[in-house]
C-alpha positions, 0 to 999 in steps of 0.5 A: 526435543528441540529448544524453544524458538526465540526472537533475534536480538536485532529488532525494530527500533521500538521493540523491547524483548523479554521472557528470554527473547520469546516476548516482543513489545512495541514501545509507544504503541498509541503514538507509533504504528511501525518500527516493530519488526522482529525475526526468529533467532534461527532459520526455520527447519522444514515443516517447523511451525513458528507460531506467536500469540497476540498478547496486547492490542491497541485501538489507535490504528487500522492495521495489525499483525503481519507474519511471514518468512524471509531469506534475509539474514537478521545478522546482516539485515538493516531492518525496514519500518515494516515487514512489507519493506523486506525484499530478496525472497520475503513472503508476508501475510498482511490482512487477507493478502500475501505479499512477495517482496512488498508486492501483492501476490495473492488476494483474499487469502485465509482469515483476516489478520486485522480482525484477530483478537488478544489471545489468537495465534498466528503461525507460518511454516515452510515444508520440504517441498518449498510450500509456505502455509499460514496458520490461524489458531492452529488451522491451516489457511492453505498454500500461500506459495510453493517456491520459497527458498531456503534458509528462511527466518520467520518474520513478525511485524507488530504493526498498527494495533498489535503491540505485544506478542509471545512465541507459542509452543508449537507442541509435541513432535506428534503434533508436528508430524500431524501437521506435516502429514496434513500438508503432504496429503493435502491433495487427497480427495475428500468430499466437496460439499454443496456449499463449496460448489456454490462458493466456487461458482459464485467466485467464478461468476464474479471474475467472469462478469468483470472480464466480459461485462459488456457482453453479459447483457445479451441472452447469448452470453447469459446462456454461455455463462450458465454453461460455464457455471455448470462446467465449473460445478462438474469440474469440482465434482470430477475432483471429489467424491461423491458428485454434488449438484448445485441444486442441493442446498444443505448446510454442508460448509467445510468444518473438519480441518482436512476439508478446510485444508483442501478447500483453501489449497484449491482456492490458492494461486500458485507461487508465480508472480502472475495472478492466475485466473480462477479456473486455474486454481482448481489444480487437477492432479490425475490425467482424467481430471486434467482432461475434464479441466482443459475442456472447461478452459476451452469453453472459457477461452472461446467466450473471452476471445471474442471480447475486446482487450479492455484496459486493466491495471498491471499486477506490478504496482506500488507496495501498498496497492491491493488489486481486485475486481479482475484487476480493474479496481485499485485500493491503497492500504492503510490510508489513514497512516500512509499517503503514498506508495499507491502508484498503479499502471495499465496492463498494456500501452494505451492505443491512439485515441483510446480513452483511459478513464477511472472513477474515484471510489473512495477518499479519506479526509486526512491528507492535503493532496489527492489523485494524480493521473497521466501517462508514462513511457516506463514499462510497468514490468520493468519499473522500480515503482516510486513512492509517488509519480512526481518523483519520476525523472527523465532517464534513458529517454523515458517521459512521464506526464501527470495532471496533479491538482490543477497543473501538468507536470512532465518528469516531475517538473511543472509545465502548466500551473493552471490547466482546465476547469477543475482541481483534482484535489477537489473531486469527490467520490463518484467523479471520473477522470479520463485521458486520451492521447490521439494519433498526433501525440496530443494529450487531453484530459476529461473530467466527468466526460468534459474535455479540459483541452490540450494538456501536452503535445508531442507525447511519445509512444507507446505510453501506459496509463498511470494513476497515483493514489496519493493522499486523500485518494484511496480507491479507483476503478477503471471504467469501460464505455461499452459496459451497460452500467457506464455512468453517462450523466453523472453530476458535474463537480464544482469548478476550481477557484481561479486563485487555487494553486497546486499544494506543492509549488516546489515541483514547478520549473519556474524557468519553463513557466517564465518562458511560457509567460506563466510567471508567478510570485510563489516561492520554491519550497521543499522539505526543510533540512536545516534550521537555526534558533533565532533569538530575539534582541530582548532574550535573556542570554543566560536562559536562551532557547537551544535545541535538546541534544536528544532528537530524531534518528535522522536529525543532528544538533550542532552549533552549540545546540542552536542549529538542527539539520538532517544530514541525509536530507536527499534520502530521508524525509522524516525522523527529523524531530527536534525539541527545545532544551527547556520548556517555553516561558509564558509569552515567550516566542520560539522562532527558527530560521530556515537555513537550507532546503532540498528540492525533492520532497513535497511537504516541509517544516512543521512547528508547534508545542507539546507537553511531552518531554524528551525523557517521556518519549523514551528510547525513540522519537516519533517519525513525525510529530503528527503521529503523537496522539496526546498533548501536541499542537502542530502547524503543518502546511496551512493547517493546525493539528491537535494530537494528529487530527486537523482542527483548523484549516486554512490557517495563516501562511502555508509553511510548505511555501517558505524558502531559505532565509538569507539573513545573517546575524 
């Protein structure tokens, strides 16, 4: 009998291994939600089920355990913060989605991992045909992909709520043979029940209505929809025995493992990067099935060919984006823990004088910035998506124009500080944002249908529409004016105050603004990368404040512990926490001087007090102090946060607008 699997000794920075490397625990689970990646010590054998049991969970976060496989060898791998950061042949199940190399490949797959409880089991297996199956409590969730390479290692991410797991004994060889046989014979015909047929028809109707919503109002299309529904049910009948009728209403949900396995496989997309239409997931096997299947596809093709080529989102998108609603809705995952990696683009270039319009469906009240919308010459099929579109710079003649807040940015630099009558950061759920690039190359934005005037001229062509679900913005949907449900008279949002400026003035090209007569006295600010403690004249030199040598992983303390800096400030924006070497005395002022800054990131220095000592933070500092959930008060921007939650807004001067102090002692 093969030795029981173990976790590899190389783990995420917050992981502790025990139980002969078969149990993994994330340290500080209520303070940190990531840095919890573990991999199997050895590559998985074909048809080997790698399974873990959830031992402990916490209630501090929204996400939970993630599991998958990767071709990355842990011996040479630099572990990312989370499993979704792995590349080079990595398949990870997260929630109800399957991601390939950090990008969504399959949606609505299997049971939701975020809903599992302590004691539940999660597993993954690659069979000899290259198919990857995920298992929940021993039940096969279906084929997630059929093109997994070899060798592969199992990967588990103790993310968010999940704080401890143990490797579960997969059982005897007999059980393994049963699992293998089930996966190999998954295409064997078994009876499909009426409930399955109804589920197939309902999902088909949902996706069909998204594609041809503007035509569904007519009686002709309604008749055709009924014809296609009948065709789908007939196709399901052809691939199963005995035939079923959609009129039957028995309680016949798939209960046996074999039924669930086949049901899941037939609803699972193939392994290609292209998201298959629903009809393509029925996977006909015999010639007679394929003939009947093609006839149904011809019906669908004849219906959709007459419709206009409506705008949708491209399948390639930011690593935290989930697409749904026929690729017309985009949503950023983990909105309470992550504020970026939410870039989405249109699936095709925008035509001249074509309106690209989205609706804000969901916002969260946590971050400062919000949605950004614009156009770019970058092709989404070839783009390495940035964390935020304001990071895009001009390369090889490419150009990106974005509206952010109440300003216009071109290639990441502000070209208009005050544009239009509204601030995007102040829009609410239900508001609409649109844009048109006309045949003369002029770009106009529209807020709830109201033209905001000329934003930019001489815009290049072709251009794709781009949306950045940044900060507060979590979910948007592309609108179509030909849709009968299009909102023609929504309430208008409040106009912005004239004194409001964008949250990040460091992104504005002051020379360009000065040339246009838009000079301001706002300082350029960026993420701090070096500070020095500044002793007051009356401070006791014997007990003067210094930085503690123990600090964040991307920080370093120098100059006799009076200066702290981030040596790689251009590449990293967090893990720069430093603390004083001793507690503050009553009435004592702790003051630092900004010595150096970089003009890349949006936020800047944060400062405050905490009851935690460097020893209490155990083996690793948090990536940012706003992640600490107890005994901590921080000023960030122009707000004050207590234990990670905002308690005071509009407090004092905005720290993000400070600049380097050139005073010399």
